[in-house]
C-alpha positions in Angstrom: -20.6 -16.0 -16.8 -17.7 -15.2 -14.5 -16.1 -18.0 -12.5 -16.6 -18.0 -8.8 -13.5 -17.8 -6.6 -12.2 -21.3 -6.4 -13.4 -22.4 -9.8 -10.9 -24.2 -12.1 -9.1 -22.1 -14.7 -7.4 -22.9 -18.0 -3.7 -23.8 -17.8 -1.5 -20.8 -17.7 2.1 -20.2 -18.7 4.7 -21.4 -16.3 5.4 -18.8 -13.6 7.6 -18.7 -10.6 5.2 -19.5 -7.8 5.4 -17.6 -4.5 5.5 -19.5 -1.2 1.8 -19.0 -1.0 -0.9 -17.6 -3.3 -1.5 -13.9 -3.5 -4.6 -13.4 -1.4 -7.2 -11.1 -3.1 -10.3 -10.1 -1.1 -13.2 -8.5 -3.1 -15.5 -6.5 -0.8 -19.2 -6.9 -1.6 -22.2 -5.0 -0.3 -25.9 -4.6 -1.2 -26.4 -2.9 -4.5 -22.9 -3.6 -5.9 -22.7 -3.8 -9.7 -22.1 -7.2 -11.0 -19.6 -6.3 -13.8 -17.6 -4.2 -11.3 -16.5 -7.3 -9.5 -16.9 -9.9 -12.2 -14.2 -8.5 -14.4 -11.1 -8.7 -12.2 -12.3 -12.0 -10.6 -12.6 -13.7 -14.0 -9.1 -12.4 -14.9 -7.4 -13.4 -11.7 -9.0 -16.8 -11.7 -7.1 -17.6 -14.9 -3.9 -17.5 -12.9 -5.1 -20.6 -11.0 -5.3 -21.2 -7.2 -1.5 -21.8 -6.9 -0.9 -18.1 -7.7 -4.1 -16.3 -6.6 -6.5 -17.2 -3.8 -9.7 -15.1 -4.1 -12.4 -14.5 -1.5 -15.7 -12.5 -1.3 -15.8 -10.6 2.0 -18.3 -8.4 3.8 -17.2 -6.0 6.5 -20.0 -7.3 8.8 -19.1 -10.9 8.6 -20.2 -13.8 6.5 -23.6 -13.0 4.9 -25.5 -12.8 1.6 -25.5 -9.6 -0.4 -28.0 -8.6 -3.1 -26.5 -7.1 -6.2 -27.8 -4.3 -8.3 -29.5 -6.8 -10.6 -31.0 -8.8 -7.7 -28.5 -11.7 -7.7 -27.7 -13.1 -4.2 -24.1 -13.9 -3.5 -22.8 -15.4 -0.4 -19.7 -13.9 1.3 -18.4 -16.9 3.2 -15.2 -15.2 4.5 -15.1 -12.5 7.2 -13.5 -9.1 6.8 -9.8 -9.7 7.6 -7.5 -7.1 5.9 -4.5 -8.4 7.7 -4.9 -11.7 5.9 -5.1 -10.0 2.4 -2.4 -8.9 0.0 -4.9 -7.1 -2.2 -8.4 -5.7 -1.3 -10.5 -4.6 -4.2 -13.7 -2.5 -3.8 -16.1 -2.7 -6.7 -18.6 0.1 -7.4 -22.3 0.5 -7.6 -24.8 2.9 -9.1 -24.0 6.6 -8.4 -26.3 9.2 -6.9 -28.8 9.6 -4.1 -30.3 6.3 -3.0 -27.8 4.1 -4.8 -26.1 1.2 -3.1 -22.9 3.2 -3.0 -24.7 6.2 -1.5 -26.2 4.0 1.3 -22.8 2.5 2.1 -21.1 5.9 2.3 -23.9 7.3 4.5 -23.9 4.2 6.8 -20.1 4.7 7.2 -19.4 1.1 8.3 -17.5 0.2 5.1 -15.6 3.5 4.8 -14.5 3.1 8.5 -13.3 -0.4 7.9 -11.4 0.6 4.8 -9.8 3.5 6.6 -8.4 1.2 9.2 -7.1 -1.4 6.7 -3.9 0.1 5.3 -0.6 -1.6 6.4 2.7 -2.3 4.9 2.4 -4.8 2.0 -1.3 -4.3 1.4 -2.6 -3.0 -1.9 -6.0 -1.4 -2.0 -7.8 -1.3 -5.3 -11.1 -0.1 -6.7 -13.2 -0.6 -9.8 -15.4 2.2 -11.2 -17.2 4.2 -8.4 -15.7 1.9 -5.8 -13.0 4.5 -5.7 -15.6 6.8 -4.1 -15.8 4.4 -1.1 -12.0 4.7 -0.8 -12.4 8.5 -1.0 -15.0 8.4 1.8 -12.4 6.6 3.9 -9.9 9.3 3.2 -7.6 7.0 1.2 -7.5 8.9 -2.0 -6.5 12.3 -0.5 -3.6 13.7 -2.6 -3.2 10.3 -4.2 -3.1 9.6 -8.0 -6.4 7.8 -8.8 -9.4 7.6 -11.1 -13.0 6.4 -11.2 -16.0 6.3 -13.5 -16.3 9.6 -15.5 -19.5 10.6 -13.8 -17.8 10.8 -10.5 -14.4 12.4 -11.5 -15.4 15.9 -10.3 -16.5 14.6 -6.9 -13.3 12.6 -6.6 -11.3 15.8 -7.2 -13.5 17.7 -4.7 -12.8 15.1 -2.1 -9.0 15.5 -2.5 -8.1 12.8 -5.1 -5.4 13.7 -7.6 -7.3 12.6 -10.7 -5.0 11.6 -13.6 -5.5 10.1 -17.0 -5.5 6.3 -17.6 -7.8 3.4 -17.7 -5.9 2.0 -14.8 -3.9 4.2 -12.4 -1.2 2.5 -10.3 -0.1 4.6 -7.3 1.9 1.9 -5.5 -0.4 0.6 -2.8 -3.4 2.2 -4.4 -4.6 0.9 -7.8 -7.8 2.3 -9.3 -9.5 2.1 -12.6 -12.3 3.8 -14.6 -15.8 2.6 -15.3 -17.3 -0.8 -15.3 -15.4 -3.0 -17.8 -12.1 -1.4 -16.9 -12.1 -3.9 -14.0 -11.0 -6.4 -16.6 -8.0 -4.2 -17.4 -7.3 -3.8 -13.7 -7.2 -7.6 -13.3 -4.8 -8.0 -16.2 -2.6 -5.3 -14.9 -2.4 -7.0 -11.5 -1.3 -10.2 -13.2 1.4 -8.3 -15.1 2.5 -6.4 -12.0 2.8 -9.5 -9.8 3.5 -12.3 -12.2 4.8 -10.9 -15.4 3.7 -9.9 -18.9 3.5 -13.5 -20.2 0.6 -14.4 -17.8 -1.1 -11.1 -18.6 -1.0 -11.8 -22.3 -2.2 -15.4 -21.6 -5.2 -13.9 -19.8 -6.1 -11.7 -22.7 -6.0 -14.7 -25.1 -8.2 -16.8 -22.8 -10.7 -13.9 -22.5 -10.4 -12.9 -26.2 -10.0 -9.4 -24.9 -7.5 -6.7 -25.8 -6.6 -4.2 -23.1 -7.9 -0.7 -23.8 -6.4 2.7 -22.8 -3.3 3.1 -20.8 -2.0 2.1 -17.4 -0.7 5.2 -15.6 2.0 4.0 -13.2 3.6 6.2 -10.6 
């Protein structure tokens, strides 16, 4: 099972620590898919709290969310994009009546995401979470990807879909379906802390990265 933010992690290779940990906020909502947020959280937790501080957040304040499989998860931290270095939006089931569809129709989360960008903030998405960024207008003419079932919709909504399991467009980092969130987490470790820590994470997880990282 994935570790919760704050859980202890195995020792990692020595890295040059920043003045404070990189703050990663994972946005949850009712109907979110477990694997879509578990992958990158598990990976980033391997870095340890000195390097990465993780939080579950909900745009409507601290509350419990019910995942696609019926798990209840408490979001203790409030929506605060100005106190984040990275915000990651996981996906949910796709199609009418899905958790993702409900969030897009409600508009609360897309509006919050639309107002979040600022200098120094990276927005990320796993799987169909990219479609929430698209609903916020954040993928328009940007290099990005999502789960294969939603690629045509992402194009229609203005995204510049390119190949790659992970697509890094600077302050926008997206990945393909479900388990590619693991690759997203490993790429973020490499991007911010170097290849040694990324390889260490692969060893801890007994996981080998798949596909390619498409970097702008």
